[in-house]
VOVO-192421 format. One line per field, with one value per residue (C-alpha): residue in one letter; x, y, z. Coordinates in nm, 2 decimals, always signed. Example, Ala and Ser with C-alpha at 12.3 -4.5 7.8 and 13.67 -1.06 7.14 Angstrom:
REM residues 2
code <- (A	S)
c1 <- (+1.23	+1.37)
c2 <- (-0.45	-0.11)
c3 <- (+0.78	+0.71)
//
This chain:
REM residues 680
code <- (M	L	L	L	C	W	R	E	W	T	R	V	W	E	E	W	R	T	L	W	A	V	W	G	C	S	S	Y	L	L	S	S	S	P	S	V	R	C	S	P	E	Q	G	F	L	L	S	L	L	W	M	E	S	P	S	V	S	E	T	Q	K	Q	T	L	G	K	I	K	K	G	N	M	K	E	T	E	K	P	R	A	E	D	K	F	C	C	I	S	K	L	K	V	F	L	L	A	L	S	L	A	F	L	G	K	T	M	S	G	A	Y	M	N	S	M	Y	T	Q	I	E	K	Q	F	N	I	P	A	S	L	V	G	I	I	N	G	S	F	E	I	G	N	L	L	L	I	A	F	V	S	Y	F	G	A	K	L	H	R	P	R	I	I	A	L	G	C	T	V	L	S	F	G	C	L	L	I	S	L	P	H	F	L	F	G	R	Y	H	I	E	S	S	I	S	Q	R	E	N	F	S	V	M	P	L	C	L	V	N	Q	S	L	F	S	L	P	T	E	E	P	S	T	A	C	I	H	T	A	T	V	V	G	P	F	L	G	L	L	L	A	S	F	C	A	E	L	F	V	D	V	G	S	V	G	P	D	E	I	T	I	T	A	T	D	A	R	W	V	G	A	W	W	L	G	I	L	I	C	A	L	L	N	L	L	V	G	I	P	F	W	F	L	P	K	S	L	V	K	E	G	E	T	S	E	P	E	E	T	S	E	K	S	V	V	P	L	Q	D	N	D	K	N	E	A	K	Q	N	M	Y	E	I	A	K	D	F	I	P	F	L	K	A	L	F	R	N	P	V	Y	M	L	F	I	C	I	T	V	L	Q	F	S	A	F	D	G	M	V	S	F	M	P	K	Y	L	E	Q	Q	F	G	K	S	A	S	D	A	I	F	L	I	G	V	Y	N	L	P	V	L	C	V	G	Y	F	S	G	G	L	F	M	K	K	F	K	I	N	I	Y	Q	A	A	N	I	A	F	W	V	S	L	L	E	Y	L	L	Y	F	A	A	Y	W	T	V	C	D	T	A	P	V	A	G	L	T	V	S	Y	E	G	I	E	Q	V	S	Y	A	E	N	T	L	L	A	D	C	N	R	D	C	D	C	S	L	K	I	W	D	P	V	C	G	N	N	G	I	T	Y	V	S	P	C	L	A	G	C	K	S	S	R	G	T	G	R	S	V	V	F	E	N	C	T	C	V	A	A	S	G	F	S	S	Q	N	V	S	A	I	L	G	Q	C	D	E	D	E	N	C	D	K	M	L	H	Y	F	L	I	L	S	L	V	C	S	F	I	F	S	L	A	A	M	P	G	Y	M	V	L	M	R	S	L	K	P	E	E	K	S	F	G	V	G	I	H	G	L	A	S	R	V	F	A	G	I	P	S	P	I	Y	F	G	A	L	I	D	T	T	C	L	K	W	G	T	M	T	C	G	G	E	G	A	C	R	M	Y	D	I	V	T	Y	R	W	L	Y	L	G	L	P	A	V	L	R	G	V	S	Y	I	P	S	S	L	I	L	L	I	L	R	K	K	Q	K	S	E	K	L	V	L	L	N	A	P	V	E	M	Q	D	K	E	Q	G	A	V	K)
c1 <- (-6.52	-6.30	-6.18	-6.54	-6.61	-6.30	-6.39	-6.75	-6.62	-6.37	-6.64	-6.87	-6.59	-6.50	-6.86	-6.89	-6.55	-6.66	-7.00	-6.83	-6.59	-6.87	-7.07	-6.77	-6.69	-7.05	-7.12	-6.80	-6.88	-7.24	-7.15	-6.83	-6.61	-6.73	-6.38	-6.27	-6.27	-6.34	-6.20	-6.36	-6.51	-6.67	-6.82	-6.96	-7.12	-7.26	-7.43	-7.58	-7.69	-7.81	-7.89	-8.21	-8.31	-8.63	-8.48	-8.20	-8.26	-8.19	-7.90	-7.74	-7.79	-7.62	-7.33	-7.30	-7.30	-7.00	-6.82	-6.89	-6.77	-6.47	-6.36	-6.43	-6.20	-5.91	-5.95	-6.00	-5.74	-5.47	-5.53	-5.29	-5.24	-5.14	-4.79	-4.48	-4.18	-4.35	-4.42	-4.75	-4.75	-4.84	-4.54	-4.32	-4.45	-4.39	-4.05	-3.96	-4.10	-3.91	-3.59	-3.67	-3.71	-3.38	-3.20	-3.34	-3.27	-2.93	-2.84	-2.96	-2.77	-2.46	-2.46	-2.54	-2.23	-2.00	-2.04	-1.72	-1.52	-1.67	-1.59	-1.22	-1.17	-1.32	-1.21	-1.55	-1.68	-1.93	-2.20	-2.18	-2.20	-2.53	-2.66	-2.58	-2.75	-3.06	-3.08	-3.21	-3.52	-3.55	-3.56	-3.83	-4.04	-4.02	-4.15	-4.38	-4.69	-4.63	-4.58	-4.87	-5.11	-5.01	-4.90	-5.26	-5.36	-5.07	-4.91	-4.78	-4.53	-4.37	-4.37	-4.18	-3.94	-3.88	-3.81	-3.55	-3.39	-3.38	-3.23	-2.97	-2.87	-2.86	-2.61	-2.40	-2.41	-2.30	-1.99	-1.91	-1.70	-1.45	-1.36	-1.37	-1.14	-0.87	-0.66	-0.68	-0.38	-0.26	-0.11	+0.23	+0.58	+0.75	+0.79	+0.64	+0.86	+1.21	+1.42	+1.65	+1.85	+1.87	+1.63	+1.65	+1.32	+1.37	+1.50	+1.36	+1.06	+0.75	+0.70	+0.70	+0.38	+0.17	+0.25	+0.00	-0.07	-0.27	-0.44	-0.83	-0.95	-4.55	-4.34	-4.11	-4.11	-4.06	-3.78	-3.62	-3.64	-3.44	-3.20	-3.13	-2.96	-2.77	-2.63	-2.56	-2.35	-2.16	-2.08	-1.98	-1.75	-1.58	-1.54	-1.41	-1.12	-1.01	-0.81	-1.01	-0.78	-0.77	-0.65	-0.45	-0.22	+0.02	+0.05	+0.40	+0.26	+0.02	+0.19	-0.12	-0.33	-0.71	-0.71	-0.55	-0.77	-0.66	-0.77	-1.04	-1.21	-1.34	-1.68	-1.75	-1.72	-2.02	-2.22	-2.16	-2.27	-2.59	-2.65	-2.63	-2.86	-3.13	-3.11	-3.15	-3.44	-3.64	-3.63	-3.92	-4.16	-4.14	-4.30	-4.58	-4.94	-5.10	-5.31	-5.41	-5.74	-5.71	-5.67	-5.99	-6.20	-6.12	-6.43	-6.67	-6.89	-6.76	-7.05	-6.92	-6.57	-6.69	-6.90	-6.62	-6.38	-6.62	-6.68	-6.31	-6.25	-6.54	-6.39	-6.06	-6.22	-6.42	-6.11	-5.93	-6.21	-6.19	-6.06	-5.84	-6.14	-6.30	-5.97	-5.91	-6.27	-6.19	-5.84	-5.90	-6.17	-5.94	-5.65	-5.86	-5.98	-5.62	-5.51	-5.80	-5.70	-5.49	-5.35	-5.24	-5.07	-4.89	-4.78	-4.63	-4.43	-4.30	-4.20	-4.01	-3.82	-3.74	-3.65	-3.43	-3.23	-3.22	-3.13	-2.85	-2.69	-2.71	-2.56	-2.25	-2.21	-1.93	-1.74	-1.80	-1.66	-1.36	-1.28	-1.38	-1.24	-0.98	-1.15	-1.12	-1.42	-1.45	-1.46	-1.70	-1.95	-1.93	-1.99	-2.29	-2.45	-2.38	-2.48	-2.78	-2.98	-3.05	-3.19	-3.40	-3.57	-3.63	-3.77	-4.01	-4.13	-4.17	-4.36	-4.60	-4.65	-4.73	-4.98	-5.16	-5.17	-5.30	-5.53	-5.40	-5.63	-5.50	-5.45	-5.26	-5.05	-4.96	-4.87	-4.64	-4.47	-4.42	-4.27	-4.06	-3.92	-3.85	-3.66	-3.44	-3.39	-3.26	-3.03	-2.90	-2.72	-2.48	-2.30	-2.14	-1.92	-1.81	-1.52	-1.16	-0.88	-0.79	-0.51	-0.20	-0.11	+0.16	+0.03	-0.34	-0.43	-0.10	+0.19	+0.53	+0.63	+0.35	+0.11	-0.26	-0.41	-0.66	-0.60	-0.79	-0.52	-0.26	+0.03	+0.04	+0.18	+0.51	+0.75	+1.11	+1.21	+1.07	+1.06	+1.36	+1.25	+1.04	+0.75	+0.41	+0.13	-0.14	-0.01	-0.15	+0.10	+0.11	+0.40	+0.42	+0.73	+0.88	+0.77	+0.40	+0.30	+0.17	+0.31	+0.12	+0.41	+0.78	+0.89	+0.69	+0.84	+1.19	+1.31	+1.64	+1.66	+1.48	+1.55	+1.34	+1.06	+0.68	+0.52	+0.85	+1.00	+1.16	+1.23	+1.54	+1.70	+1.36	+1.44	+1.08	+1.06	+1.37	+1.22	+0.93	+1.17	+1.20	+1.54	+1.68	+1.98	+1.77	+1.47	+1.28	+0.92	+0.73	+0.44	+0.09	-0.08	+0.01	-0.22	-0.51	-0.49	-0.59	-0.87	-1.03	-1.12	-1.29	-1.49	-1.59	-1.74	-1.94	-2.07	-2.17	-2.35	-2.53	-2.62	-2.76	-2.97	-3.11	-3.19	-3.38	-3.58	-3.66	-3.77	-4.02	-4.19	-4.21	-4.51	-4.73	-4.64	-4.74	-5.06	-5.14	-5.09	-5.32	-5.60	-5.61	-5.73	-6.07	-6.07	-6.11	-5.83	-5.56	-5.41	-5.39	-5.28	-4.99	-4.88	-4.88	-4.70	-4.43	-4.41	-4.37	-4.10	-3.90	-3.94	-3.88	-3.64	-3.49	-3.36	-3.24	-3.12	-2.80	-2.72	-2.72	-2.56	-2.28	-2.24	-2.21	-1.96	-1.75	-1.71	-1.52	-1.25	-0.89	-0.70	-0.83	-0.68	-0.55	-0.68	-0.44	-0.53	-0.43	-0.78	-0.92	-1.03	-1.19	-1.13	-0.85	-0.89	-1.16	-1.18	-1.34	-1.46	-1.66	-1.76	-1.90	-2.10	-2.26	-2.31	-2.48	-2.62	-2.82	-3.02	-3.08	-3.22	-3.44	-3.58	-3.63	-3.85	-4.05	-4.18	-4.38	-4.62	-4.61	-4.74	-5.02	-5.12	-5.15	-5.37	-5.60	-5.64	-5.70	-5.97	-6.12	-6.12	-6.30	-6.57	-6.62	-6.65	-6.91	-7.11	-7.10	-7.21	-7.50	-7.62	-7.80	-7.97	-8.09	-8.22	-8.40	-8.57	-8.68	-8.83	-9.02	-9.15	-9.27	-9.46	-9.63)
c2 <- (-5.49	-5.24	-5.12	-5.05	-4.86	-4.66	-4.56	-4.46	-4.26	-4.08	-4.00	-3.85	-3.65	-3.50	-3.40	-3.23	-3.06	-2.92	-2.80	-2.64	-2.46	-2.34	-2.22	-2.04	-1.87	-1.77	-1.64	-1.43	-1.29	-1.21	-1.04	-0.86	-0.80	-0.93	-0.89	-1.22	-1.51	-1.88	-2.17	-2.29	-2.60	-2.38	-2.14	-2.43	-2.59	-2.26	-2.21	-2.56	-2.56	-2.21	-2.02	-2.22	-2.21	-1.99	-1.90	-1.70	-1.34	-1.15	-0.97	-1.30	-1.44	-1.14	-1.17	-1.54	-1.46	-1.24	-1.54	-1.74	-1.47	-1.40	-1.76	-1.73	-1.44	-1.67	-1.80	-1.46	-1.29	-1.09	-0.72	-0.45	-0.31	-0.65	-0.63	-0.80	-0.74	-0.43	-0.29	-0.32	-0.59	-0.34	-0.12	-0.43	-0.53	-0.18	-0.16	-0.51	-0.43	-0.11	-0.30	-0.56	-0.28	-0.13	-0.47	-0.53	-0.19	-0.17	-0.51	-0.40	-0.07	-0.24	-0.51	-0.25	-0.05	-0.35	-0.50	-0.34	-0.51	-0.85	-0.78	-0.72	-1.01	-1.27	-1.11	-1.09	-0.84	-0.56	-0.75	-1.04	-0.80	-0.67	-1.03	-1.07	-0.74	-0.84	-1.18	-1.02	-0.91	-1.26	-1.40	-1.15	-1.26	-1.63	-1.57	-1.27	-1.46	-1.74	-1.49	-1.27	-1.56	-1.75	-1.45	-1.35	-1.70	-1.81	-1.67	-1.33	-1.24	-1.59	-1.55	-1.22	-1.40	-1.67	-1.41	-1.24	-1.57	-1.66	-1.32	-1.38	-1.71	-1.56	-1.31	-1.59	-1.77	-1.45	-1.42	-1.79	-1.76	-1.54	-1.82	-2.09	-1.92	-1.84	-1.52	-1.26	-1.26	-0.92	-0.93	-0.76	-0.75	-0.74	-0.98	-0.87	-1.11	-1.05	-0.76	-0.65	-0.35	-0.42	-0.63	-0.67	-0.61	-0.56	-0.87	-1.11	-1.33	-1.21	-1.51	-1.30	-1.12	-1.36	-1.52	-1.80	-1.90	-2.18	-1.98	-1.96	-1.65	+0.37	+0.69	+0.47	+0.21	+0.48	+0.63	+0.29	+0.25	+0.57	+0.52	+0.17	+0.26	+0.54	+0.30	+0.05	+0.30	+0.41	+0.04	-0.02	+0.29	+0.16	-0.20	-0.08	+0.10	-0.23	-0.48	-0.79	-1.02	-0.80	-1.00	-1.26	-1.02	-0.78	-0.42	-0.48	-0.74	-0.49	-0.30	-0.12	+0.17	+0.21	+0.41	+0.13	-0.05	-0.38	-0.28	-0.50	-0.40	-0.63	-0.67	-1.00	-0.83	-0.61	-0.90	-1.09	-0.79	-0.76	-1.14	-1.11	-0.80	-0.97	-1.28	-1.07	-0.85	-1.16	-1.30	-1.09	-1.20	-1.56	-1.46	-1.23	-1.35	-1.42	-1.11	-0.83	-0.66	-0.28	-0.06	+0.13	-0.19	-0.25	-0.06	-0.27	-0.54	-0.88	-1.01	-0.80	-0.92	-1.28	-1.23	-1.05	-1.34	-1.61	-1.44	-1.39	-1.76	-1.84	-1.61	-1.79	-2.12	-2.00	-1.85	-2.17	-2.36	-2.14	-2.33	-2.21	-2.14	-1.90	-1.72	-1.69	-1.57	-1.27	-1.23	-1.19	-0.92	-0.71	-0.76	-0.65	-0.35	-0.24	-0.30	-0.09	+0.20	+0.43	+0.64	+0.33	+0.16	+0.48	+0.53	+0.18	+0.27	+0.58	+0.38	+0.12	+0.38	+0.60	+0.31	+0.16	+0.48	+0.52	+0.15	+0.15	+0.47	+0.38	+0.03	+0.17	+0.51	+0.40	+0.27	+0.59	+0.80	+0.57	+0.59	+0.94	+1.13	+0.88	+0.82	+0.51	+0.29	+0.39	+0.76	+0.71	+0.52	+0.76	+1.06	+0.90	+0.84	+1.18	+1.39	+1.20	+1.02	+1.30	+1.53	+1.25	+1.22	+1.60	+1.59	+1.31	+1.47	+1.81	+1.67	+1.48	+1.78	+2.01	+1.76	+1.73	+2.10	+2.23	+1.92	+1.87	+1.68	+1.43	+1.66	+1.92	+1.64	+1.52	+1.87	+1.92	+1.58	+1.65	+2.00	+1.94	+1.62	+1.80	+2.08	+1.82	+1.65	+1.97	+2.03	+1.68	+1.76	+1.99	+1.67	+1.65	+1.96	+1.81	+1.61	+1.53	+1.51	+1.16	+1.02	+0.97	+0.60	+0.50	+0.28	+0.33	+0.70	+0.85	+0.73	+0.66	+1.00	+1.17	+1.23	+1.18	+0.88	+0.62	+0.26	-0.06	-0.29	-0.46	-0.42	-0.04	-0.13	-0.21	+0.05	+0.08	+0.15	-0.18	-0.41	-0.60	-0.65	-0.96	-0.80	-0.96	-0.76	-0.92	-0.79	-0.47	-0.33	+0.04	+0.26	+0.64	+0.78	+1.10	+1.25	+1.23	+0.94	+0.61	+0.29	-0.05	-0.23	-0.16	-0.38	-0.19	+0.13	-0.02	-0.01	-0.20	-0.21	-0.14	-0.07	-0.09	-0.32	-0.31	+0.02	+0.20	+0.03	+0.27	+0.16	+0.31	+0.34	+0.34	+0.38	+0.46	+0.75	+0.89	+0.83	+1.06	+1.35	+1.39	+1.54	+1.42	+1.23	+0.98	+0.85	+0.65	+0.54	+0.45	+0.21	+0.31	+0.54	+0.91	+1.14	+1.31	+1.68	+1.92	+2.05	+1.70	+1.74	+2.07	+1.90	+1.62	+1.88	+2.03	+1.69	+1.61	+1.94	+1.89	+1.54	+1.68	+1.94	+1.69	+1.43	+1.69	+1.82	+1.47	+1.35	+1.65	+1.50	+1.15	+1.20	+1.37	+1.10	+0.83	+1.01	+0.99	+0.62	+0.57	+0.80	+0.64	+0.32	+0.23	+0.15	-0.22	-0.22	-0.04	-0.34	-0.54	-0.24	-0.16	-0.52	-0.53	-0.20	-0.34	-0.66	-0.47	-0.25	-0.55	-0.76	-0.48	-0.26	-0.40	-0.72	-0.61	-0.26	-0.35	-0.62	-0.40	-0.11	-0.34	-0.48	-0.13	-0.03	-0.33	-0.20	+0.10	-0.11	-0.03	-0.28	-0.61	-0.78	-1.13	-1.42	-1.66	-1.92	-1.68	-1.59	-1.24	-1.09	-0.77	-0.44	-0.23	+0.09	+0.24	+0.50	+0.76	+0.98	+0.70	+0.57	+0.92	+0.94	+0.60	+0.63	+0.97	+0.93	+0.61	+0.74	+1.06	+0.88	+0.65	+0.94	+1.16	+0.89	+0.87	+1.22	+1.10	+0.89	+1.16	+1.41	+1.17	+1.13	+1.51	+1.53	+1.25	+1.40	+1.74	+1.61	+1.42	+1.73	+1.93	+1.67	+1.66	+2.04	+2.03	+1.77	+1.99	+2.30	+2.11	+1.96	+2.27	+2.32	+1.96	+2.00	+2.32	+2.15	+1.86	+2.10	+2.29	+1.97	+1.86	+2.20	+2.16)
c3 <- (+10.61	+10.78	+10.44	+10.33	+10.65	+10.62	+10.26	+10.36	+10.65	+10.43	+10.17	+10.44	+10.59	+10.25	+10.19	+10.54	+10.49	+10.16	+10.29	+10.59	+10.36	+10.14	+10.44	+10.58	+10.25	+10.18	+10.53	+10.52	+10.18	+10.26	+10.59	+10.50	+10.20	+9.86	+9.72	+9.87	+9.63	+9.70	+9.52	+9.20	+9.37	+9.64	+9.39	+9.19	+9.49	+9.61	+9.28	+9.29	+9.65	+9.72	+9.40	+9.35	+9.71	+9.79	+10.12	+9.97	+9.90	+9.58	+9.74	+9.84	+9.50	+9.34	+9.58	+9.52	+9.14	+9.20	+9.36	+9.05	+8.82	+9.03	+8.98	+8.60	+8.58	+8.64	+8.29	+8.13	+7.92	+8.11	+8.13	+8.01	+8.36	+8.50	+8.65	+8.52	+8.74	+8.88	+8.53	+8.34	+8.08	+7.81	+7.89	+7.89	+7.55	+7.41	+7.55	+7.42	+7.08	+7.06	+7.15	+6.88	+6.62	+6.75	+6.71	+6.36	+6.22	+6.38	+6.23	+5.89	+5.89	+6.01	+5.74	+5.47	+5.56	+5.59	+5.25	+5.12	+5.40	+5.31	+4.95	+5.03	+5.27	+5.04	+4.71	+4.55	+4.28	+4.36	+4.16	+4.40	+4.69	+4.53	+4.52	+4.89	+4.97	+4.77	+4.93	+5.25	+5.06	+4.91	+5.26	+5.34	+5.05	+5.14	+5.49	+5.47	+5.36	+5.62	+5.91	+5.80	+5.79	+6.10	+6.31	+6.37	+6.47	+6.69	+7.00	+6.86	+7.13	+7.09	+6.71	+6.76	+7.01	+6.75	+6.49	+6.71	+6.78	+6.41	+6.33	+6.60	+6.46	+6.11	+6.23	+6.37	+6.03	+5.86	+6.08	+6.05	+5.72	+5.90	+6.14	+5.88	+5.63	+5.87	+5.89	+5.62	+5.38	+5.27	+4.92	+4.98	+4.83	+5.16	+5.45	+5.78	+5.98	+5.85	+5.98	+5.70	+5.59	+5.22	+5.02	+4.65	+4.47	+4.10	+3.91	+4.18	+4.18	+4.37	+4.60	+4.92	+4.86	+5.08	+5.41	+5.47	+5.83	+5.99	+6.27	+6.25	+6.29	+6.81	+6.89	+7.08	+6.80	+6.53	+6.75	+6.77	+6.39	+6.36	+6.65	+6.54	+6.21	+6.37	+6.64	+6.36	+6.16	+6.47	+6.55	+6.19	+6.20	+6.52	+6.39	+6.05	+6.23	+6.38	+6.17	+6.07	+6.27	+6.58	+6.88	+6.67	+6.47	+6.63	+6.53	+6.39	+6.14	+5.98	+5.70	+5.57	+5.70	+5.72	+5.40	+5.20	+4.95	+5.10	+5.46	+5.60	+5.93	+6.20	+6.04	+6.22	+6.56	+6.51	+6.37	+6.69	+6.89	+6.68	+6.73	+7.11	+7.11	+6.90	+7.12	+7.44	+7.31	+7.22	+7.58	+7.73	+7.45	+7.57	+7.90	+7.77	+7.73	+7.39	+7.41	+7.65	+7.73	+7.68	+7.98	+7.89	+7.92	+8.29	+8.41	+8.20	+8.37	+8.38	+8.17	+7.88	+7.93	+7.93	+7.62	+7.43	+7.48	+7.34	+7.00	+6.95	+7.01	+6.77	+6.51	+6.53	+6.49	+6.19	+6.03	+6.08	+5.90	+5.59	+5.29	+5.01	+4.78	+5.02	+5.07	+4.70	+4.65	+4.87	+4.74	+4.37	+4.39	+4.62	+4.38	+4.08	+4.26	+4.34	+3.98	+3.85	+4.09	+3.87	+4.15	+4.34	+4.05	+3.94	+4.30	+4.30	+3.98	+4.15	+4.46	+4.25	+4.06	+4.36	+4.59	+4.32	+4.31	+4.68	+4.76	+4.50	+4.63	+5.00	+4.93	+4.76	+4.93	+5.16	+4.86	+4.67	+4.96	+4.98	+4.61	+4.53	+4.84	+4.96	+5.30	+5.51	+5.55	+5.91	+5.83	+5.54	+5.75	+6.04	+5.81	+5.64	+5.98	+6.12	+5.82	+5.70	+5.97	+6.21	+5.94	+5.81	+6.15	+6.16	+5.81	+5.87	+6.19	+6.03	+5.73	+5.96	+6.18	+5.88	+5.74	+6.08	+6.15	+5.82	+5.75	+5.39	+5.15	+4.90	+4.61	+4.82	+4.96	+4.61	+4.51	+4.81	+4.76	+4.39	+4.41	+4.72	+4.57	+4.24	+4.43	+4.59	+4.26	+4.10	+4.39	+4.36	+4.03	+4.22	+4.34	+3.99	+4.09	+4.43	+4.28	+4.34	+4.09	+3.98	+4.19	+3.97	+3.95	+3.70	+3.43	+3.52	+3.54	+3.42	+3.22	+3.38	+3.24	+3.44	+3.14	+3.22	+3.06	+3.18	+3.09	+3.16	+3.01	+3.22	+2.97	+3.04	+3.38	+3.21	+3.09	+2.99	+3.35	+3.48	+3.18	+3.29	+3.64	+3.59	+3.79	+3.85	+3.70	+3.93	+4.26	+4.43	+4.68	+4.61	+4.70	+4.68	+4.51	+4.63	+4.29	+4.41	+4.18	+4.31	+4.17	+4.18	+4.35	+4.45	+4.16	+3.90	+4.05	+3.96	+4.32	+4.37	+4.75	+5.07	+5.43	+5.75	+5.85	+5.87	+5.78	+5.80	+5.50	+5.25	+4.89	+4.73	+4.39	+4.21	+3.84	+3.74	+3.99	+3.82	+3.47	+3.55	+3.53	+3.91	+3.98	+4.31	+4.43	+4.62	+4.42	+4.68	+4.77	+5.08	+5.15	+5.06	+4.81	+4.79	+4.99	+4.82	+4.73	+5.01	+4.78	+4.81	+5.18	+5.10	+4.82	+5.06	+5.30	+5.02	+4.92	+5.27	+5.32	+4.99	+5.10	+5.43	+5.26	+5.00	+5.27	+5.47	+5.17	+5.05	+5.39	+5.40	+5.09	+5.24	+5.46	+5.20	+4.96	+5.20	+5.26	+4.89	+4.90	+5.20	+5.09	+4.74	+4.90	+5.05	+5.42	+5.36	+5.10	+5.31	+5.48	+5.16	+4.95	+5.18	+5.17	+4.79	+4.78	+5.00	+4.80	+4.48	+4.62	+4.73	+4.42	+4.16	+4.35	+4.67	+4.50	+4.16	+4.24	+4.43	+4.17	+3.86	+4.05	+4.15	+3.80	+3.66	+3.92	+3.83	+3.47	+3.60	+3.77	+3.66	+3.88	+4.02	+4.32	+4.33	+4.53	+4.70	+4.44	+4.16	+4.05	+4.01	+4.34	+4.45	+4.27	+4.42	+4.21	+4.00	+3.73	+3.96	+3.68	+3.51	+3.86	+3.95	+3.63	+3.68	+4.06	+4.04	+3.69	+3.72	+4.02	+3.84	+3.54	+3.76	+3.96	+3.65	+3.50	+3.82	+3.77	+3.47	+3.68	+3.94	+3.69	+3.59	+3.95	+3.98	+3.67	+3.79	+4.14	+3.99	+3.77	+4.06	+4.28	+4.01	+3.97	+4.35	+4.36	+4.08	+4.28	+4.59	+4.39	+4.23	+4.55	+4.68	+4.34	+4.34	+4.69	+4.60	+4.30	+4.52	+4.78	+4.50	+4.36	+4.70	+4.75	+4.41)
//
């Protein structure tokens, strides 16, 4: 009995307490500030008890309606001006997105410039490097449809955060082989650990070339997409200057320099930095709302805001209910319309050809500068970034500003893109004159007597001066004789003794140096290849200046060309058309281009390295004349063919423009005839 009384008393008390709170809230609101909000329960009771009461005036009803709507706002979408750590959420999102673009483009540029280092460490050919390069595009193709479909339906900031996290773990996976394979073994003919005064080289076996160890070893967004590659190349240049096993190998143990073909930079260090950056830039996205109301919509009535949320939710539900048949029914007509658009299809052909040339050249440009001009990987990467990226930014900006100021139509844009690109294409051929003389290497580019001859056969490494030395033909440990000729190894140079340790080793009594006709009492050689001719540095500067000019001119034509693509599509086709355009460029250019560029470059190899297991490794020296003709010639052919569809686009647009002019000229005549007919 007491329990029942207690329950009844508690129920009555709760009712009185609620009514008292409602009365206090409403009286305060009706008498003073309407900006004060009550709890949802109070607002609900107010609407039930008083809104239907005849004793309540219209002003009171409107004010009580505000109470109700104020409580409903708690479930509305966050607004762009809402604060997140004292900064509006819209600005936080833009900043985070810019950093995400920065991390992505920085990682991509870094990886693209470090493929030669990976090639050397793991002794793989350039064709396999091309497959690794193209695999990035394959990964894009596997996920692009999934992300495009679900990205609009799920929590977009969290999808971006997940993407940044996946990219971060992908970078960690890329760096993992360095730690699994242990320390990098430099193929060498000398011991880095023994301190000796005289060491016999000729007539001994070559078991000392490797020393195995057991130690493991929007504007802001567009700006970010430009700054990212620049930072990536600077980071790559810094890491390429460090030895791959930095921290675990002392300076005295490294017997090669950064310009040596066997040098491998600390490529894994930059990958770890990129992984950390991508992980950090993804953190803010986890705390952002699913969507934001635009800042311009803050002054609209609450009724409009409430009504705008409901249709969006209904649309999401309706889209989720669509089956595959309905999607295919819309997909196929759009696809047919694009295929029947001649300007669009010809533009895709141009993109595939141009992007194939561009992607192949960029992928192997560091290797080209290393082989052609004798630069280290660090210097090559730095020069590419400094000479090309800034002018590309200026060119894109100038082209866009020109298009906006003069209000260019599609035919004028096509003409500008065609003739500007053609001018750059003609200037491009000047690169064939920015060349260096072939480095003299005995048995490969010159004979042991110093006569120029290029040989791809191994038996030419043997001569009378070293035939009795029992030398291995597989090893690559170049030495520079004091006659200016490089020899593949001290043994093949016929050196009988050596003195010193580490990089200061000097090989003496080299019979092949004497056989070249070099007259000196002391025929010796030192570690490393002979230095390039002084004229080579001058030619490198000419090549870089030409590259700078060509990059600027080509970037000027980029914006008019993109305008042709966009204006060739109807408004409802643009999103799908741009997607198909990107898909085609990846499938037909981004994936195969590095592969066949790498395979062709492999055909110019004069001397292959040797793996620790005895197999064929990475190429140590190329026939730079043939390399130059292939590296510069293949893009020239691809780009030259691209001007055929470019010319067809000009003809189509010109014919279309003439027909439109005729229609405009005939329009007043037709209107006049109609007016005369109406008068009659």
